[in-house]
C-alpha positions as CSV (number, residue, x, y, z in Angstrom):
1,M,78.2,127.1,118.6
2,R,79.8,125.7,115.9
3,C,78.2,124.1,113.0
4,S,78.1,122.9,109.6
5,F,76.6,125.2,106.7
6,D,73.5,122.6,106.6
7,Q,72.3,122.8,110.0
8,Y,73.0,126.5,109.8
9,I,70.5,127.0,107.8
10,G,68.4,124.3,109.5
11,N,68.2,127.0,111.9
12,R,67.6,129.8,109.9
13,H,64.5,129.7,107.7
14,E,64.8,133.1,106.3
15,I,68.2,132.3,105.3
16,K,67.2,129.0,103.4
17,K,63.5,130.8,101.5
18,N,66.8,133.6,100.3
19,L,68.7,130.4,98.9
20,E,65.5,128.6,98.0
21,K,64.5,132.0,95.3
22,N,68.4,131.6,94.3
23,P,68.5,127.8,92.8
24,E,72.3,128.3,92.3
25,L,73.1,129.7,95.7
26,R,72.5,126.8,98.3
27,P,74.8,123.5,96.3
28,F,77.5,126.9,95.9
29,F,78.0,127.1,99.3
30,S,77.6,123.4,100.3
31,E,80.2,122.9,98.0
32,I,82.6,125.4,99.3
33,F,81.8,125.0,103.3
34,K,81.6,121.2,102.8
35,K,81.6,119.3,105.7
36,N,83.4,122.2,107.9
37,C,82.1,123.9,111.3
38,Y,82.2,127.8,112.0
39,P,80.8,130.0,114.2
40,E,76.7,130.3,114.0
41,S,78.2,134.1,114.8
42,D,80.0,134.1,111.2
43,F,77.5,132.4,109.6
44,D,75.4,135.9,111.0
45,N,77.6,138.2,109.6
46,L,78.0,136.6,106.6
47,F,74.3,136.8,105.2
48,S,74.0,140.0,106.2
49,Q,77.0,141.0,104.0
50,I,76.1,139.9,101.1
51,N,72.6,140.5,99.1
52,L,71.7,137.1,97.7
53,D,69.8,137.5,95.1
54,T,72.9,140.2,93.6
55,L,75.5,136.9,94.0
56,G,72.7,134.3,92.6
57,S,72.5,136.6,89.3
58,L,76.3,136.7,89.4
59,I,76.8,133.4,89.6
60,Q,74.3,132.9,87.1
61,Q,75.3,135.1,84.3
62,V,79.2,135.1,84.6
63,G,79.4,131.3,85.9
64,I,81.2,131.3,88.8
65,K,82.1,127.5,90.3
66,S,82.5,127.2,93.9
67,Y,85.9,125.7,92.6
68,S,87.1,128.8,91.2
69,I,86.2,130.7,94.9
70,S,87.5,127.3,96.6
71,N,91.0,127.0,94.7
72,I,91.6,130.8,95.5
73,L,91.2,130.8,99.6
74,R,91.7,126.8,100.2
75,Y,91.7,127.4,104.1
76,F,89.8,130.7,104.9
77,T,87.7,132.5,107.3
78,L,84.5,133.8,106.9
79,D,84.6,137.4,107.2
80,I,87.7,136.4,104.1
81,L,85.5,134.9,101.7
82,Q,83.0,137.6,102.9
83,E,85.3,140.2,101.4
84,I,86.1,138.3,97.9
85,L,82.6,138.0,97.4
86,Q,81.7,141.9,98.0
87,V,84.7,142.2,95.6
88,L,83.1,140.0,92.7
89,L,79.4,141.8,92.8
90,L,81.5,144.6,93.1
91,N,83.1,144.3,89.5
92,F,79.9,142.3,88.4
93,K,80.0,145.1,85.5
94,T,83.7,143.8,84.4
95,L,83.3,139.8,85.1
96,K,80.0,140.3,83.1
97,R,81.6,141.6,79.9
98,L,85.0,139.6,80.1
99,N,82.8,136.3,80.1
100,K,80.1,137.2,77.6
101,D,82.4,139.3,75.1
102,L,85.8,138.2,75.6
103,G,84.9,134.4,76.7
104,I,86.8,134.3,79.8
105,E,85.9,132.5,82.5
106,F,86.2,132.8,86.1
107,S,87.7,129.7,86.3
108,N,90.7,131.0,84.2
109,I,91.2,134.3,86.5
110,S,91.3,132.1,89.7
111,S,93.7,129.2,88.6
112,M,96.2,131.9,87.7
113,L,95.7,132.9,91.5
114,S,95.6,129.4,92.8
115,K,97.4,128.9,96.4
116,T,97.9,132.9,97.5
117,K,97.4,132.0,100.7
118,R,98.1,135.4,101.7
119,D,97.2,138.8,99.8
120,A,94.1,137.0,97.8
121,L,92.0,140.0,98.0
122,Y,94.4,142.7,97.2
123,V,95.3,140.0,94.0
124,L,91.9,139.8,93.0
125,Q,91.2,143.3,92.7
126,E,94.4,144.1,91.3
127,T,93.8,141.3,89.1
128,L,90.2,142.4,87.8
129,K,92.5,146.0,87.2
130,V,94.3,144.7,84.5
131,L,91.7,142.8,82.7
132,E,89.2,146.0,82.7
133,L,92.0,148.1,80.8
134,E,90.9,149.5,77.5
135,S,93.6,148.8,76.4
136,N,94.1,145.3,78.1
137,L,90.8,144.7,76.6
138,A,91.7,145.7,72.9
139,I,94.7,143.2,72.9
140,L,92.3,140.4,74.2
141,N,89.9,141.5,71.5
142,S,93.4,141.2,69.2
143,L,94.2,137.7,70.1
144,N,90.4,136.4,70.0
145,S,90.4,137.7,65.9
146,L,93.3,135.1,65.9
147,G,91.7,131.8,67.8
148,I,93.7,132.6,70.9
149,R,91.6,132.5,74.3
150,F,92.5,133.4,77.6
151,S,92.2,130.5,79.2
152,S,95.8,129.6,76.7
153,I,96.7,133.3,78.2
154,S,95.9,131.5,82.6
155,S,97.4,128.2,81.8
156,M,101.2,129.8,81.9
157,L,100.6,131.6,84.8
158,T,99.0,129.1,86.5
159,Q,100.0,129.7,90.3
160,T,101.6,132.6,90.1
161,S,100.5,133.5,92.7
162,H,100.7,136.8,94.3
163,N,102.5,138.0,91.1
164,T,100.2,137.3,88.9
165,P,98.7,141.2,88.1
166,H,102.3,141.6,87.1
167,A,102.9,138.8,85.2
168,L,99.7,139.2,83.3
169,Q,99.8,142.4,83.0
170,E,103.7,142.0,81.1
171,T,101.8,138.6,79.3
172,L,99.2,141.4,77.4
173,K,101.9,143.8,76.4
174,V,104.4,140.6,74.5
175,L,100.8,139.7,72.5
176,G,100.0,142.9,72.6
177,A,103.3,144.1,70.4
178,E,102.7,144.9,66.5
179,S,105.4,142.6,65.8
180,N,104.4,139.8,67.8
181,L,100.9,139.7,66.3
182,A,102.1,139.4,63.2
183,T,104.2,136.7,63.9
184,L,101.3,134.8,66.0
185,K,99.3,135.8,62.5
186,K,102.3,134.1,60.7
187,L,102.0,131.0,62.9
188,K,98.4,130.6,62.6
189,D,98.4,130.3,58.4
190,L,101.0,127.3,59.5
191,D,98.7,126.0,61.4
192,I,100.8,126.4,64.9
193,K,98.0,127.3,67.3
194,F,98.7,129.1,70.3
195,P,97.5,126.6,72.9
196,N,100.5,123.9,71.6
197,I,102.8,127.6,72.2
198,S,101.6,127.5,75.1
199,S,101.3,124.7,77.1
200,M,105.1,124.0,76.1
201,L,105.7,127.5,78.7
202,S,102.8,125.8,81.3
203,G,104.0,126.3,84.6
204,A,106.5,129.4,83.4
205,K,104.5,131.4,86.5
206,S,106.7,135.5,87.1
207,A,108.8,134.6,84.0
208,T,106.1,133.3,81.3
209,P,106.3,137.4,79.4
210,Y,110.0,136.6,79.2
211,A,110.1,133.2,77.9
212,L,106.8,133.6,75.3
213,Q,109.3,136.6,74.4
214,E,111.6,134.5,73.5
215,T,109.4,131.5,72.7
216,L,108.2,133.7,69.1
217,K,111.7,134.6,68.2
218,V,112.1,131.7,67.6
219,L,109.5,131.1,65.6
220,E,110.1,134.2,63.7
221,L,113.4,133.1,62.7
222,E,113.2,132.2,59.1
223,S,115.4,129.4,59.1
224,N,113.0,127.6,61.6
225,L,110.1,128.3,59.7
226,A,111.7,126.7,56.5
227,I,112.0,123.7,59.4
228,L,108.2,123.7,60.2
229,N,107.2,123.6,56.2
230,S,109.0,121.3,55.6
231,L,107.9,118.9,58.8
232,K,104.5,120.2,57.4
233,G,104.6,118.1,53.9
234,L,105.8,115.0,55.6
235,G,102.5,115.7,58.0
236,I,104.3,116.4,61.2
237,I,102.2,119.6,63.0
238,F,103.5,121.6,65.5
239,S,101.4,120.3,68.4
240,S,103.3,116.5,68.0
241,I,106.7,118.7,68.9
242,S,105.1,120.7,71.4
243,N,103.7,117.6,73.3
244,I,107.0,116.8,73.8
245,L,108.1,119.8,75.8
246,C,104.6,120.0,77.6
247,R,105.4,121.9,80.9
248,T,108.9,122.9,79.9
249,G,108.4,126.6,82.0
250,R,110.7,129.2,81.8
251,N,113.5,126.8,79.4
252,A,110.6,126.3,76.7
253,P,112.4,128.9,74.5
254,H,115.9,127.6,73.8
255,A,114.4,123.3,74.2
256,L,112.0,124.3,71.0
257,Q,115.2,125.3,69.2
258,E,117.4,122.8,69.9
259,T,114.6,120.5,69.1
260,L,114.0,122.0,66.1
261,K,117.3,121.5,65.3
262,V,117.3,117.8,65.3
263,L,114.4,117.9,63.3
264,G,115.4,119.8,60.4
265,L,119.0,117.4,60.3
266,E,118.8,115.7,57.1
267,S,119.9,112.4,58.3
268,N,116.7,113.2,61.0
269,L,114.5,114.4,58.0
270,T,115.2,111.0,55.8
271,I,114.9,108.7,58.9
272,L,111.1,110.2,59.4
273,K,110.1,110.3,55.3
274,K,111.0,106.7,56.3
275,L,109.0,106.5,59.2
276,K,105.8,107.5,57.1
277,D,106.4,105.8,54.2
278,L,105.6,102.8,57.5
279,D,102.5,104.7,58.0
280,I,104.6,106.2,61.7
281,T,103.4,109.6,62.6
282,F,105.2,111.4,64.2
283,S,102.4,112.1,67.4
284,N,102.8,108.5,68.5
285,I,106.7,109.4,68.6
286,S,106.1,112.5,70.7
287,G,103.2,110.6,72.6
288,I,106.0,108.3,73.8
289,L,108.0,111.4,75.1
290,S,105.3,113.4,76.0
291,S,106.4,116.0,78.7
292,S,110.2,115.1,78.4
293,G,110.8,118.7,79.1
294,C,113.9,119.8,78.4
295,Q,115.8,116.6,77.9
296,G,113.3,116.6,75.0
297,P,115.4,117.2,72.1
298,Y,118.5,114.7,73.5
299,D,115.4,112.0,73.8
300,L,114.8,112.6,69.7
301,Q,117.8,112.7,68.7
302,K,118.4,109.0,70.3
303,I,114.5,107.8,69.9
304,L,115.2,109.0,66.1
305,K,118.9,106.6,65.6
306,V,116.8,103.7,67.6
307,L,114.2,103.9,64.9
308,G,116.7,104.5,61.7
309,L,118.1,101.1,62.9
310,E,117.6,99.5,59.1
311,S,117.6,96.0,61.8
312,N,114.4,98.2,63.3
313,L,113.2,99.5,60.2
314,T,112.2,95.4,58.8
315,T,110.8,94.2,62.4
316,L,108.5,97.8,61.9
317,K,107.5,96.5,58.3
318,K,107.4,93.1,59.4
319,L,105.3,94.5,62.1
320,K,102.7,95.8,59.4
321,D,102.7,93.4,57.3
322,L,100.7,91.8,60.5
323,D,98.4,94.8,60.4
324,I,100.7,96.2,63.8
325,I,101.1,99.5,64.1
326,F,103.3,101.8,65.9
327,S,100.3,103.3,67.5
328,N,99.7,100.1,69.0
329,I,103.9,100.0,70.4
330,S,103.9,103.5,71.5
331,S,100.9,103.3,73.2
332,M,103.0,100.6,75.4
333,L,105.8,103.5,76.2
334,Y,103.1,106.4,76.7
335,R,105.2,109.4,78.6
336,V,107.9,106.9,79.0
337,G,110.1,110.7,78.8
338,S,114.1,109.8,79.2
339,N,113.7,106.0,79.4
340,A,112.0,105.5,75.7
341,P,115.2,105.2,73.4
342,H,116.0,102.1,75.9
343,A,112.5,100.8,76.2
344,L,111.7,101.2,72.6
345,Q,115.0,99.4,71.5
346,K,114.0,96.6,73.8
347,T,110.8,96.8,72.9
348,L,111.7,96.3,69.3
349,K,114.1,93.6,69.7
350,V,111.0,91.7,71.9
351,L,109.2,91.9,69.1
352,G,111.7,91.1,65.8
353,G,112.2,87.6,68.0
354,E,111.3,84.8,65.6
355,S,109.7,83.1,67.5
356,N,107.3,85.7,69.0
357,L,106.6,87.1,64.9
358,A,105.7,83.6,64.9
359,T,103.6,83.4,67.9
360,L,102.1,87.4,66.2
361,K,101.2,85.2,63.1
362,K,99.5,82.3,64.2
363,L,97.5,84.8,66.7
364,K,96.6,86.6,63.2
365,D,95.7,83.4,61.0
366,L,93.1,83.0,64.1
367,G,91.3,86.2,63.5
368,I,93.0,87.7,67.2
369,K,92.2,91.4,66.4
370,L,96.6,92.4,68.1
371,S,96.0,95.5,68.9
372,N,93.8,94.5,71.5
373,I,97.3,92.2,73.3
374,F,99.2,95.9,72.9
375,Y,96.0,97.7,74.5
376,T,95.7,95.4,78.0
377,L,99.9,96.3,78.1
378,S,98.8,100.9,77.9
379,C,101.1,102.7,80.0
380,A,103.4,100.0,81.2
381,G,106.1,102.3,80.5
382,T,110.1,101.0,81.1
383,S,108.3,97.5,82.2
384,A,106.2,97.0,78.7
385,P,109.1,95.5,77.0
386,D,109.1,92.4,80.1
387,A,105.8,92.2,80.0
388,L,105.5,92.2,76.2
389,E,108.0,89.5,76.3
390,K,106.2,87.8,78.6
391,N,103.0,87.9,77.1
392,L,103.6,86.3,73.7
393,K,104.9,83.3,75.6
394,V,101.6,82.8,77.1
395,L,100.3,83.6,73.9
396,E,102.4,80.9,72.1
397,V,101.0,78.3,69.8
398,S,101.0,75.2,72.3
399,I,98.9,76.8,74.8
400,L,96.4,78.5,71.5
401,E,96.4,74.8,70.1
402,K,95.3,73.5,73.1
403,L,91.9,75.2,73.4
404,T,89.8,74.4,70.4
405,T,86.5,75.4,71.9
406,W,85.3,77.0,75.5
407,K,81.9,76.8,76.7
408,I,80.3,80.2,77.6
409,Y,76.6,79.9,79.5
410,G,75.2,77.2,77.1
411,S,76.6,78.1,74.2
412,Y,79.8,77.6,71.4
413,I,81.7,80.2,70.8
414,S,85.6,79.8,69.5
415,Y,87.7,80.5,71.8
416,I,89.2,83.3,69.4
417,S,86.2,85.5,70.2
418,Y,86.6,84.7,73.7
419,I,90.4,85.7,73.7
420,S,89.1,88.8,72.1
421,Y,86.7,89.8,74.7
422,I,89.3,88.6,77.6
423,F,91.6,91.5,76.1
424,N,88.5,93.9,75.8
425,H,86.5,93.5,78.9
426,E,88.4,91.5,81.7
427,L,92.1,92.8,81.2
428,P,91.9,96.5,79.7
429,R,94.9,98.4,81.0
430,A,96.0,95.5,82.6
431,G,99.7,96.1,82.3
432,V,102.6,95.1,83.3
433,S,100.9,93.0,85.2
434,M,98.9,91.5,81.6
435,P,100.5,88.0,81.1
436,D,100.6,86.6,84.9
437,A,96.4,87.6,84.7
438,F,96.2,86.5,81.4
439,E,98.3,82.6,82.0
440,E,96.0,82.3,85.1
441,F,93.4,83.0,83.7
442,V,93.5,80.6,80.2
443,N,95.7,78.0,82.7
444,K,92.5,78.3,84.6
445,K,90.9,77.7,81.5
446,I,92.3,74.7,80.1
447,N,92.0,72.8,83.5
448,L,88.0,73.3,83.6
449,Y,88.3,72.5,79.6
450,Y,89.7,69.0,80.2
451,S,88.2,68.3,83.4
452,S,84.7,68.4,82.0
453,K,85.2,65.7,79.4
454,E,83.6,67.7,76.3
455,I,83.5,64.0,73.9
456,H,83.5,64.5,70.3
457,V,82.3,61.3,68.4
458,N,81.3,60.5,64.4
459,N,80.6,57.2,63.0
460,N,84.2,55.8,63.5
461,H,84.7,56.4,67.0
462,D,81.6,54.6,68.8
463,N,84.8,54.7,72.0
464,G,84.3,58.3,72.0
465,M,80.1,57.6,73.0
466,N,81.3,55.1,75.1
467,E,83.3,57.9,77.4
468,T,79.9,60.3,76.7
469,L,78.0,58.1,78.4
470,Q,80.4,57.0,81.1
471,L,80.1,60.8,82.2
472,L,77.1,61.4,82.2
473,T,76.3,58.5,84.2
474,N,78.9,59.0,86.5
475,T,77.8,62.3,87.5
476,L,74.1,61.3,87.2
477,Y,75.2,58.8,89.9
478,N,77.2,60.8,91.8
479,Q,74.5,63.5,92.4
480,A,71.7,60.5,93.4
481,Q,73.8,60.1,96.1
482,L,74.2,63.3,97.3
483,I,71.3,63.7,96.7
484,D,70.2,60.8,98.7
485,K,71.0,62.3,102.2
486,S,68.2,64.1,102.2
487,Q,65.7,62.5,99.5
488,K,66.6,58.9,99.5
489,N,63.3,57.4,98.3
490,N,63.7,60.1,95.5
491,S,66.9,58.3,94.1
492,E,66.9,54.8,95.6
493,E,66.3,52.5,92.2
494,L,69.6,54.9,90.2
495,L,71.7,54.9,93.5
496,S,71.2,50.4,93.7
497,Q,72.2,50.4,89.6
498,T,75.4,52.1,91.2
499,T,76.4,50.5,94.7
500,N,80.5,51.4,95.6
501,K,81.2,53.1,92.8
502,K,83.8,56.2,93.4
503,V,84.3,59.4,91.5
504,M,86.8,61.5,91.7
505,Q,87.3,64.5,92.6
506,V,87.1,66.5,89.8
507,E,85.3,69.9,88.4
508,T,83.3,69.6,85.3
509,T,80.3,71.0,82.9
510,V,77.1,68.6,82.2
511,T,74.8,69.6,79.2
512,L,71.8,67.5,78.8
513,L,69.7,68.8,76.1
514,D,67.4,67.3,72.6
515,H,68.1,63.5,72.6
516,N,70.2,62.6,69.3
517,Y,70.3,59.4,68.8
518,S,72.7,59.8,65.7
519,C,76.7,58.9,65.5
520,N,76.7,60.4,62.2
521,T,77.2,63.8,63.7
522,T,80.7,65.1,64.8
523,D,78.9,67.1,67.6
524,P,78.8,66.0,71.2
525,I,76.4,63.6,72.9
526,L,73.0,65.4,74.0
527,M,69.9,64.3,75.1
528,H,66.7,65.1,76.9
529,S,65.8,68.9,77.7
530,P,65.3,70.8,79.4
531,L,67.0,69.0,82.1
532,Y,70.2,71.0,83.4
533,H,73.1,73.3,82.5
534,Q,75.5,74.0,85.4
535,N,79.0,73.4,87.3
536,V,78.8,70.8,89.7
537,M,81.2,69.2,91.9
538,L,82.0,65.1,91.5
539,V,82.8,63.9,95.1
540,D,83.6,60.6,96.6
541,S,81.0,59.1,97.2
542,T,81.5,59.1,101.3
543,T,82.3,62.6,101.1
544,D,79.4,64.1,104.0
545,I,77.0,67.0,101.8
546,Q,77.8,69.0,104.6
547,E,81.3,69.2,103.2
548,T,80.2,70.5,100.1
549,D,76.4,71.8,99.7
550,D,78.3,75.2,99.3
551,D,80.0,74.1,96.5
552,L,77.1,72.5,94.4
553,N,74.0,72.9,92.9
554,I,71.4,70.3,93.5
555,L,68.0,68.9,91.9
556,E,65.6,69.4,92.4
557,D,62.8,66.5,93.0
558,N,61.7,66.8,89.7
559,D,64.7,66.8,87.9
560,V,65.6,63.6,89.8
561,N,62.4,61.8,88.6
562,Y,62.9,62.9,84.9
563,I,66.5,61.4,85.1
564,L,64.5,57.9,86.7
565,Q,61.9,58.1,84.5
566,H,64.3,58.1,81.5
567,H,66.7,55.8,82.7
568,D,65.0,53.3,79.8
569,D,66.1,56.3,77.1
570,I,69.6,55.4,78.4
571,N,69.6,52.5,77.6
572,Q,67.6,52.3,74.8
573,L,71.2,54.8,73.1
574,L,73.5,52.5,74.9
575,E,72.2,49.6,72.7
576,K,74.3,50.9,70.0
577,L,77.4,49.5,71.8
578,P,76.6,45.6,71.5
579,G,76.7,44.1,75.6
580,K,76.4,48.1,77.3
581,N,74.3,49.3,79.1
582,I,74.2,51.7,82.6
583,E,75.4,49.1,85.0
584,D,78.0,48.1,82.4
585,L,79.1,51.5,82.4
586,L,79.4,51.7,85.6
587,S,81.0,48.7,87.0
């Protein structure tokens, strides 16, 4: 009979008891088995052959994770799993030494064996034999003293699979050579870290030893060291170069040599100096070209040519004056790769347009943080220039000037702050869909704003009071009429004054707060607190309540009574407009 791990231990109380003695074991096995089912006899055989107490100690002391086992085996039978666990238990001492003395985690070993499929048991045994050799342990110790961790070595050999033992042995041989140790020491003094070298060789697999040796030869050349020193003087660190060549694999040596040749050209060093003066760091350039691989040197040359154009340098200067830094631009084009030169040229053309510069200046003058606009387009890639162009049209001055204030949660906040809020929280990393999303959002808010008819008045604009009160009484009338469908006795008095009044279907916000009878104010006319602050739908007086009650917030009885009781107060305010009263306003 087949069953899952949880079903199995539910019927095996002794095994369940042993698992509970070692808290690490149950989640360890649960994650390996997941929901898969196996014959009960296979489970019986597995747990009869494995010492659970020793396995618990191994997991705890060495930090073996279930995903490391799954990484090696992927699809397996329980007898193969049992053999793998037996190998690990037999090598408990070696694994513990590697972990405690050298910081080597089992996950670093298993990553090299990933997808081994066949011969997993043999390959694991042979790999551990390589790592327990005293000569190799001495090399690993020497590398440790240079700050080179095993994780940087294993990353080059990821998925080397059944070739892992030989490739690992040859790689350690390369790294242990006196000449190479001297080169690594020299590189460390130049702040060139080994993880940046190994990242370029990631994926080299069986070719790692050869590719590593050739890469070190490139880096030890005096001409290249001189270039690296010049670049360091410009604040360009090696990690920015290796970022371009990340995962180039066996082709890394040639690609690195070509990249250094590009960066060592006097014309390019001059461009890099100009860019530095504009606070443009090379890491932002390399971010655009990240993982370009073999194409990296050629794309870099084209990018520097684009950035070296006087027209583009002028644009970058204008953008800097607006506090737009190059990282804002490069974030949109991150990892564009071989399309980077064209995409960057197009982006700078968009940003250099007079109308767009005017929009950006207006936004800055209004206090909007421009980095938020670019952030929403993060990783838009080759679509970034078009998305940016559309974005700036949405934000053009004519639209912004319509948005003076928006009413949010019963208080006034500036639309400037709210736009920044939208960019940060409503539309972060919206990418190429950002312009459409923002345009829809803005248009909705503009429509809401104008339909709300918030009237600001002062002593020179009595008309404003008239309009405010008309909106107020229209709303009260409509609400009372809707309530009348079920609460006629509460609203009869107000309805009698507003017979046959029709109201257009619009969405609005009406606020009634503490009364203010003075006309000497720029604030809206606000009356009587607390009443309500809600969005309501004004409908034609003939509309049946059943069609609209899903969209409405109906006033409570006490609210209606409050309105009726303060009918005179409304009229008192209207006395400031001679000859006017509620009946006149509603006629």
